[in-house]
N, C-alpha and C positions, 0 to 999 in steps of 0.2 A: 412454464413454455416459455418457448426463445418464438420470439416474431421478426417479421423483416419492416428496416424502414423501408419506406416506398421509393425511396431513394438508389433501393438494392445496398447499403452499406454495410454491416457487420449486423451479426442479430444483436435485438433489443436481451436485456439478460434482465431477469422478474426473478426473485427468489419470493419462495410463501413456507412462512414457516410448517404448518399443513401437511405442506401438497410435497415439499422438500427435507419431510423431517430428521430423513437420517445422514443426509447429505448437511444441513445445520450441525447436527450433532459432530459430523466431523469435521468441521470448521470451525468449532467451539472447543472442540480436541486439541487447535491443533496454531494455537495464539496462547501464548503469556502474557495474564493480563497484568497490568499495572495497578499500582495496591492505591491509588489517586487520580481524581479526573485530572492531574495536569499532566503524568505518565501515560505514557504509550501504551496498547494493550499490542506485541510484537507477534508476528506471526514468524509463527519458526519451522515450517517443513517448506516446498521446493518453492527455489530461486534462479529468476533464471538471470541472463546473463549481461542483464542491465540493472542489476540490483533489483531487482521488485520481486515480489512473490510467484506463485504460480498456484492457481487450483486448479483441477480439476474435474470437474462435474459431468453430468450425461444427461440431457437431453432426446427427446424422443426418438430413444433409442445410440444418439449419437454422441461421441464423447467431447470432448470440449473443454479450455485452457482459459480460465478467468485471472482477473488479477483479482487475489484476495480483499485491498481494500476498494474494489469497483463491486465484487461482495457487499461485501459489509453496507456499504452504503443502498442498495439497491435489495436489501435487503431490512434495513432501518427507514429506508423511506416507501416500502411497501406498497410501491409498485413499478411498474417493467423501466432499467433505465434503457431510452433511445443511446445509439452507439454512441450520438455525439454528445452527449455528457462523461463527464470525467469525473475520476477521483479526486479532488487535489488534496495535497498532505499539508495543511500550516504547520503542523511539526518540522516540516519539512526530513521526515526519516519512510525513505521509501515499504518499510517492512510493518509501518504503522495501520490498524483495520479500525481505532475507534474513532466512531464517528459524532461528530460533535456538531454541535446548531451554531457555535459557535469563534467557530474557523482557526483553534487551537490542535485541530489535530484534520483528521476524513472532513470533506466538506462536498459539497456539491458546484461542481464552473462548468467552464467552457471551452474551449482550444484558446480560443482567445485572453480569456485569462490565466491559462495555465503557462500560456507564453509572459505575459506578463508576468508572471511568481518566477518563470522563470529567471526572465532578465534584468528581474530585482535582485535577487538570489544567486545571480553570477552563475549562472548552470550551464547556460549556451558557450557551444566553442566554433571558431571561427575555421579548424581543418579537423580532417578525418583522425589524424593520427592525434588530436590534440583529444576529442572523443573515444575514441574507442583506450585512450589512459584512461579518460577519468569513471568509466562506464567500467573498466578493467576496478579499478579503484574504488568505485559503488560497490561493485555487486562485492568484490572480497570486506569491502565493510558491509557489508548486510552477511557474510558466511558469519563474518566474529560475533556479529552481533547475533546471529540467529544461535550460536551456540554461546552464546554468554545468557539466554533466553530459555535454552530448550528445559532444562532443569525444572524451571519457573521465575520469577523474579528472584535476581539477585540485582539489586542496588551496583555493589561496588563494581562489579563484572561487567554489568553495562552502560559504565558510565566509563568506566577502562575502554571499553574501545570507542564510545564515542566521543572523549576528547584525544584518541589515535591520530593524525595528519589530515583530520577531515578538511574532503572536497568543499571548495564553495558552497554556501548555498543550501546543499543535503546533511546529514550530520549535523545540525549545528546547535553544539551541546546547550546554548543559551536557549534556545526556541525550544528542543526536543526535552529535557530535564530543568522542570525550574530549581527545585530545591535538593537536598544532598542525604 
């Protein structure tokens, strides 16, 4: 069930494996699972213009789109995530949905932490053209990564995508895949 914050913000996200069993099965079927804890679990379905995944859910008879990494976080936490709770990517892979406490993959954070991480990773931009170009590059890389993982985990194909002209701070090969 979705609820709204007192301030009228976006709905909270709640995922219960019993209540949302069919939705969880559909979510699980949309992931290429990395063979080790160090590997990302890669979203292989819809991708938005920003290069992040999209997952469509229905709550109270209304359809809604959520980011898969945030859905994975809400599911792992087993409590509703407020609108101001972000799913951050320690792995710098926008298609990763693996939730880890050690911050190597998806973990819970807030806007401030997201902005700090973005600045440290040099993902910010100072102009709209640069931002559009980076978003287009990120989306193209996400689509290529999804295609490389779509039929199951293929380390060589995934490494090929991750090693192509990377955008600073995203798809960082050294942080995303730690071994060959």
